[in-house]
C-alpha positions, 0 to 999 in steps of 0.5 A: 500500500502506498503511503499518502505522505509523499502526496501530501508533501507534494501538494504542499510544495505545489501550493507553496510555489503558487503562493510565492509566484502569486504574491510576487505578482501582487507585490509588483503592482504599481501603488496607483494600480493598487489604489484604483483596484481598491476603489473598483472592488468597493463598487463591485463588492457593494453590488455583490452584497446588494445582490446576495442580501446577507444579514452580516458581512465579514471583511478583513484588515488588509496587511502585507500588500493585500488589496485595501478593504477600506473603501469597500468597508466604507461603502458597505457601512454607508449602505447600512450593512452590518459588518464584522472582522475575524479574530484568531482565537488559537492556532488550529482553531476556527476564527470567531467574528466580532462586530465592527464598523469603520472608525471602531477601535482595533487592537494590534496583533502579531503579523500586522493584524488588527482585531476588534476589542474583546468587548465587541459582540461576537457574531456570525457572518453569512457572507465572508470576504476571504483573503488569499494568496492565489486563486483559480477560475474553479473557486479554489484558493491558496491561503497563507498556510494556516488553514484558518478560513478552511476550518472556519468555512467548514464550521459555518457551512455545517450550521447554515449558509456561508457565502465565501468571496475571495478578494484579490487582485486579478494578478493573483489568478493562477491556472489551477490550484491543487485541492486537498479534501479539507480545502473549502471552495469559494462561491465567488472571487472578486477582483478589480476586473469583476466578479468570477462565479465558478461554474457559471 
């Protein structure tokens, strides 16, 4: 019987290579392109949320070259959409979410992350904008290796609807992402070029 260890190792290596390539493409973008992209996804994201009509939307605090979610947050808040941000509880555990709106105080965390204060209400989003390193047209994503969103989406989807939207620059798209059994698919991907819905 063949061991699965080499297959797992090969999958991890392929994902690592895609992650490195896509993040290099992201880092090479001109600051003006990045700013224009943030405004574009704010407009497109506002339309997507209006179409899906979620009860609560999760965003993320952008770090290390991720597309700026600030304009999108402002647009959604102005439209009266309840928002929240993810909180890392513990390594290997799903994320939890705390209520948040632009202007609320955030707490500094490792790796440049910022999270709502513990006093903010814990809530459950049904539409999540998900950060990523790379994605493909089939809705597969490469994250940063921690598995937080895979665990979180698995938990949320077991309890109810959880519409996951990958948020990235178009330059982060790759031809095909290798998928493992624990990888949770994206329902849509939003870039400055528009909304990509796998299977449509």
